C-alpha positions as a Markdown table, in Angstrom:
| # | Residue | x | y | z |
|---|---|---|---|---|
| 1 | Met | 65.9 | 46.4 | 61.8 |
| 2 | Ser | 66.8 | 47.9 | 65.1 |
| 3 | Val | 68.7 | 51.4 | 65.2 |
| 4 | Ile | 69.5 | 51.0 | 68.8 |
| 5 | Lys | 73.4 | 50.3 | 69.2 |
| 6 | Lys | 74.4 | 47.3 | 71.1 |
| 7 | Ser | 75.5 | 48.1 | 74.4 |
| 8 | Ala | 79.4 | 47.0 | 73.6 |
| 9 | Tyr | 79.1 | 50.0 | 71.1 |
| 10 | Gln | 77.9 | 52.4 | 73.4 |
| 11 | Pro | 79.9 | 55.2 | 74.7 |
| 12 | Ala | 80.9 | 55.0 | 78.1 |
| 13 | Thr | 79.4 | 56.8 | 81.2 |
| 14 | Lys | 80.8 | 58.2 | 84.1 |
| 15 | Ser | 79.1 | 55.6 | 86.2 |
| 16 | Asp | 80.7 | 53.0 | 83.8 |
| 17 | Leu | 84.2 | 54.3 | 84.7 |
| 18 | Gly | 83.7 | 54.6 | 88.2 |
| 19 | Val | 83.9 | 58.5 | 88.0 |
| 20 | Gln | 82.2 | 60.3 | 90.7 |
| 21 | Gln | 79.9 | 62.9 | 89.4 |
| 22 | Thr | 80.0 | 66.4 | 90.9 |
| 23 | Ser | 77.2 | 68.8 | 91.0 |
| 24 | Ile | 78.0 | 72.1 | 88.9 |
| 25 | Gln | 78.1 | 75.1 | 90.8 |
| 26 | Tyr | 77.9 | 78.5 | 89.2 |
| 27 | Pro | 79.4 | 81.9 | 90.3 |
| 28 | Val | 77.0 | 83.8 | 92.5 |
| 29 | Glu | 76.6 | 87.6 | 92.0 |
| 30 | Leu | 77.6 | 89.6 | 95.2 |
| 31 | Ile | 77.4 | 93.0 | 93.5 |
| 32 | Met | 75.7 | 94.3 | 90.4 |
| 33 | Asp | 75.8 | 97.9 | 89.3 |
| 34 | Gly | 77.2 | 99.0 | 92.4 |
| 35 | Glu | 74.3 | 97.5 | 94.7 |
| 36 | Ile | 74.9 | 94.8 | 96.9 |
| 37 | Met | 72.6 | 91.3 | 96.6 |
| 38 | His | 71.6 | 90.9 | 99.9 |
| 39 | Asp | 69.5 | 87.7 | 99.1 |
| 40 | Asn | 72.6 | 86.1 | 97.4 |
| 41 | Leu | 74.7 | 87.0 | 100.6 |
| 42 | Leu | 72.3 | 85.6 | 102.7 |
| 43 | Asn | 71.9 | 82.4 | 100.6 |
| 44 | Gln | 75.8 | 82.2 | 100.7 |
| 45 | Gln | 76.0 | 82.7 | 104.3 |
| 46 | Ile | 78.2 | 85.8 | 103.8 |
| 47 | Thr | 78.2 | 88.9 | 105.9 |
| 48 | Glu | 78.2 | 92.4 | 104.4 |
| 49 | Gly | 81.3 | 92.9 | 106.6 |
| 50 | Trp | 83.2 | 89.8 | 105.0 |
| 51 | Leu | 82.2 | 91.4 | 101.5 |
| 52 | Gln | 83.4 | 94.9 | 102.6 |
| 53 | Glu | 86.8 | 93.3 | 103.6 |
| 54 | Gln | 87.3 | 91.6 | 100.2 |
| 55 | Leu | 86.5 | 95.0 | 98.5 |
| 56 | Gln | 89.1 | 96.5 | 100.6 |
| 57 | Ala | 91.5 | 94.0 | 100.0 |
| 58 | Gln | 91.4 | 94.6 | 96.4 |
| 59 | Gly | 91.6 | 98.2 | 97.0 |
| 60 | Phe | 87.9 | 99.4 | 96.8 |
| 61 | Gln | 85.9 | 101.6 | 99.5 |
| 62 | Asn | 82.5 | 100.5 | 98.9 |
| 63 | Ala | 80.0 | 98.7 | 96.4 |
| 64 | Ala | 79.3 | 101.7 | 94.6 |
| 65 | Gln | 82.5 | 101.4 | 92.8 |
| 66 | Ile | 82.0 | 97.9 | 91.5 |
| 67 | Thr | 80.0 | 97.1 | 88.5 |
| 68 | Tyr | 79.8 | 93.3 | 89.0 |
| 69 | Ala | 81.3 | 91.0 | 91.6 |
| 70 | Val | 80.8 | 87.3 | 92.2 |
| 71 | Ile | 82.0 | 84.4 | 94.2 |
| 72 | Asp | 82.9 | 81.2 | 93.0 |
| 73 | Ser | 82.6 | 77.8 | 94.3 |
| 74 | Lys | 86.0 | 77.8 | 95.6 |
| 75 | Gly | 85.3 | 80.9 | 97.7 |
| 76 | Gln | 87.4 | 83.4 | 95.4 |
| 77 | Val | 85.9 | 86.8 | 94.7 |
| 78 | Phe | 86.2 | 88.4 | 91.2 |
| 79 | Ile | 85.5 | 92.1 | 90.9 |
| 80 | Ser | 84.9 | 94.0 | 87.7 |
| 81 | Pro | 85.1 | 98.1 | 88.8 |
| 82 | Lys | 83.0 | 100.8 | 87.2 |
| 83 | Met | 84.9 | 102.4 | 84.4 |
| 84 | Gln | 86.4 | 105.9 | 85.2 |
| 85 | Thr | 85.0 | 108.6 | 83.1 |
| 86 | Ala | 86.0 | 112.4 | 83.1 |
| 87 | Asp | 82.8 | 113.1 | 85.2 |
| 88 | Asn | 83.5 | 110.9 | 88.1 |
| 89 | Ser | 87.1 | 110.6 | 88.0 |
């Protein structure tokens, strides 16, 4: 007795359907806890000047105001600002 399904009963794969497989690209951290991730900028071929322009376009003056910032595979930058407290407002 065999427990392997016959090929006619196997689920279709992407290659069976002629669908092109794309590699998954994860977001890359640009800023963490107010610190610029210089190695990640270099790996993504992004300049610090370009990052500064992106911050200013979203109303921030510098990386110290940011908790977390990432860039996705389409080049969009997502920014999570630091929370304002009574001490640093």
